[in-house]
N, C-alpha and C positions, 0 to 999 in steps of 0.2 A: 641343600640344594641352592644353586644360584640361577638367575634368569637373565636372558638376553631377549631382544625383540627383533622380529623380522616382518617384512611386508608379506602378508598372506594372500590378499586378493589383488590380482593384477588387472584392475579396471579403474577407470575415472570415476571419482565420486563428485557429487555437486560441490562446486566452490561456493563458500558462503558469500563471497563478494559478487556472485552472479545472481543473488536473490533480488527480486523486483524492488523492494524498498532501497537496497543499497545502490542499485543502478540508477534508480530515480533520483537519489540524492546526488550522485555524481553528475547526471545529466543536468539537474537543476543548477548546480554550481557552475557548470559549463555555459548554460544559458544566461545565468547572472552576469558572468564575465563578458559574454557577448553584449549584453544590455549596457553594461558599463563602458565598453569600448565605443558603442554607438553613441551614447550620451556624450562622451568626450568629443566625438567628431561633430556632432549636431548642436552641442551646447545645451542639451536638455538635461533635466535632473534625473538621475538613475533611481529606479524604484525596485525594491526587493520583490521577488516573485511571491505572491500571497499563498500561504499554506491552506487557508480555509476557503469556502465557497465565497464568491464575490457578493458584496452587499449592494442593495439597491442604490446607494448614493455614490457608487464608484465612478472614477473618472474613466475617460475613454482609454487612457494609457493603462490604467489598472485592469480594465476589461480585457485588453489584449494580452496582458501578462497572466491573467487568470486562465484564459484559453490556452496560452502556451504551457501553463502548468499541467493542464489536463492532457495536452498532447504528449508532454514528457512522461506522465504517468502511464498512458497507453503504450508509448513506445518502450518503456522499461519493462512493463509486463510482457510485451511481445518478445523482446530480446531474451528475457529469463525463460520464457516458455520454450522458445526454440532451442536455447542452449541446453535445457534439461532433456528435451526430446532427442538431442544428438548423442546422449549418454546411453550406452548399452543397459545400464542398471535401471534406466527410466521405464523399461519394458516390464519390470517386475511389479507385482502387487505391493501395496504399501507395507504390509507386514513383512514381506520378504526383503524389501529395501532396508527396512529398519534393522533387520537381523545382520544384513551385510555391513550397513553403516556403522554398526556397533563395533566392528573390527577393521574400520578403515585405517586406523593407526597401527595395525599389525597384530600379531599374537606373540605370546611368549615362548621361548624355547627353554626346557630344563637342561641345566648343565651340571656336570659333577665337579665337585670342589678340587679334586686332585686325584693322583694315581692311588693314593691310599684309600680314598673313598671308593674307587672301583674295586680295589682289593677287598674291602669290607663287604661290599655287596656280594661279590663272588664267594667270599668265605661263608657268609650266612646262607646263601643259596645252596652251597655244597653241603653244609651241615644239615640242612633239612631234606635235601634230595640227593644223597650221596651216589645213589645208583644212576643219576643223570649227569655224572661228572663231565662227560664229553660235551654235552650241551652247555653246561656252565662254563667250561673252558672256552668255548667258542664265543659266547657273549662277553666273557671277561676280556677277551683280546679286542672285541669291538669297542668296549668302554674305554680300555686303555688307549686305543688308537684315537678316539674322540678327544681324550684329555691331552695327549701328546701333540696332536695336530693343531690344537688351540682353535677348534672350530667354534662356531657361534652357539652350538648346542650339541646335545647327546644324540647320536644317530646309531641305531642298531641295524646291522646288515640283515637282510631277509634270511630267516632260518627255516628249515623244514626238518621237523623232528619226526622220524620214522620208527615205529616200534609197535609191539603188541598192545591191545587196549588194556586200560586199567593200570598203567605204570606211572601216571601222574604227569603226563606231558602238558595238559592244559593247566593243571594246578601249578606247575613249575612256572609256566608263562605268566600266570596271574600274579604269583608271588614276586616274580621279577619286576613286573610293573609297579607293585606296591613298594618294593625296595628302591627302585629308581625314582619313585615320586611322580610318576606320569599317569594320566588317565589311561584306561584300557577299554577296549571294545572286543567283546567275544561274539563270534559268529559260527553257528553250527551249520556246516555246509550241507548236511543231510536234510536240514529244514529249509535253509535259505540258499537254495541251489542257483537261483537266478541272480543276475548282477544288480537288479533293482534295489534289493535291500541295502547293499553296500555303497553303490555309487549314485543311486537315484534313477528316476525315469525322466524322459525328455518332457519339457513344457508342452502343453497343448493337448496331452492325453487327459482323458477324464479322471484318471486315478493318479496323475503325476504327483510326485513328492521328492523332496530332497533325500539323498542317501544317508544312512547312519554314519558314514565316514565324515562327511563335511558337517553334519550335525554335531558330531563329537567335538570337532575343532572349534566350531562357532560357540558351542555351549560352555566349554571349559576355557577357551582362549589360549590353549596350549598347542603349538604346532608340531610337537613330536610325541603324540601319544603311541601306545603299543596296541596293535591290532592282532588278535588271535583268531585264526580260522581253524576250526576243529574238523578232523576227518575230511580234509580237502579233496582227497581223491574220490569221494562219493558225490561231489557236486555234479548235478546233471546238466542237461543242455536244453532248457526250456525254449520252445519255439512258438512264435505267435502264429495266428491263422494265415497271416500274410507270408509266412516262411522265414521271418526274421528270428535269428537265434540270439538269446540273451544269456551267454555263457559266463559264469562267475570267473572262471580261469582266464578267459580272454580279457575281462575287465581288469584283472590284476596285472597284466603284462606291463602297461604303460606306467602303473604306479610303482613298479619295481625298478625301473630305469630312472636314474637320477635326472637325466636331461628332459625326458618327457614329463616326469613328475613335477619338475619345477614349474611347468606351465600346464598342469592338468586342467582340462576343460570340463567343468561341472555341467552335466546335461540338463539339470533342473534350473540353476541359477543362470546358466549360460555366461559364466565368467571364468577366467583362468585363475587357478589357485596353486600355491606352492605346497605340494604334498610330498616334497622330497625328504622331509625330516621324519616322516612316519616310520615307526619300527614294525616289522611284520614277522610273525611267528606262525608257521603252518604246522599242523600235525596230520600224520597219516598212519594207517596200519599197513599200507602196502604201496610204497612209492612207485612200483612198476606200473600202476594204473594211471600215472600222471603223464601228460604230454611232455615232450622234450623241451619246449620253450620254457615251461615252469622249472623243470629240472636243471636247466642250464643257468638259471638265475638263482635257484635254491638247491644246490646239491644236497641230497638227503644225508642227515646225520643218523646213522643206524644205532638204534638203542636195543639193549637186551632186556629180557624179562626180569622183573624184580625178584630178588632172592628172598628166602625166608628170613634171613638175618635182617635185611633192610625192612621188610614188612614188620618185623618185631620192633625194630628201632623207631619206625614211624608210629607204631601203635603206642609205644611208651611215651613218646614226645606229645602226641595228641592227647593221650589220657591225662598227662600232666596239665596241659593247657586247658583242658575241659574241667579240671578239678576232680577227676575220677580217682577212686581208691587204688592202692597198689594191687589189691586183690583182683580188681576188674582188669587192670592192664596185664597182670600175670596170667589171668584166664585167657585173654585173647592171644597171648604168646603161646600158651599151651595149645590152643586150637590150631594155631599156624603150624606148630611142630607135628601135631596129630595128622593134619591135612597132608603134610609132606610125606609121612610114612604111608599114607593111603594113596599117594600120587595124585591128590587133588590139587588143582591149581588155584590159588587165591590171588587176588589183586588188591589194589588200594581201595576200590569201591567196596569190596567185601569187608575189608578192615573198618572202613568208615561206617558201614551198616552195623558192624559189631559195637563199635564205639557208641553209636547212637542208641543202640538197644541197652548198652551198659548204663548210659545216662538215664534212660527211662527207668530202668530197674532200681537204680540208686535213688532217684527222686521218689519213686513209689514207696521204697523202703523207708525213706526219711519222713514221709507223710504218715505212714503207719507207726 
């Protein structure tokens, strides 16, 4: 992977040159020049402005210079204080300011090296999830487009994977993030149906906090992570006692549009951030429950139930990675074939449970 850097936070940060000591130094030099000019005009000997407190035996001229020095220090402090108060970031707590200032120089964007790199990622993804080939093809085209357009970083278009539960939609998305080398955030919409968890809550509330989305970028320093929202159609519409609705789906809309995402306003930090490089993968079991604004931005990719052949292939690969015996892997495949004859429907979750049980049995046998 290669990296480039972009500006992430669109806000003014304190200029080091506007710190009180530096302002005082510049004002002191200016005052010294004025004193020297006056000395040339009056014929008096110029004296440097004393750095320390005046001594009891100082001359009248030294006393006035010392007083001038104190006025300079006060003026510098006042200028610096007013400058900082004019910055939006100054309204934040010290801890929050430090978190943002750590990213004042921007964040990194992960890039793919070449089209061959994109091909390799797609090939590995297809080898592990062949039944999700249509989803892999979509993301492959996104990766190729990012490489060919020579953009600053890798950008994945928002995807909506729709299909029956237990076919590996979320596992596919997590594996994609791993292969691309980007951080990922997983959000279960059935648990976190409000927008707070993702985008944060507005400052001033008793329980206000930044959202997981901006925390992810600030923590990793990567501007194009992959966000996975599972079972997005089950997101509710939490409503406050005042009648305000905090809908997760409504919070996603400005983040899906490039223009609005480039200057997305964080409700907690109250600064604008560039969220336009974030990749989004939504999963659903029934796309028809989603509103049109979401569907227009993420047309559903319809996925079919996983076949017995693909389940057996998955079981064999996982068994090998877990170091399980051939006998255990074959027993799982026999169970899949038996379930098919009985018209029982198995999914990846059931296979994973079988693999975990096989691990426990082999470990117990090894101990005995």
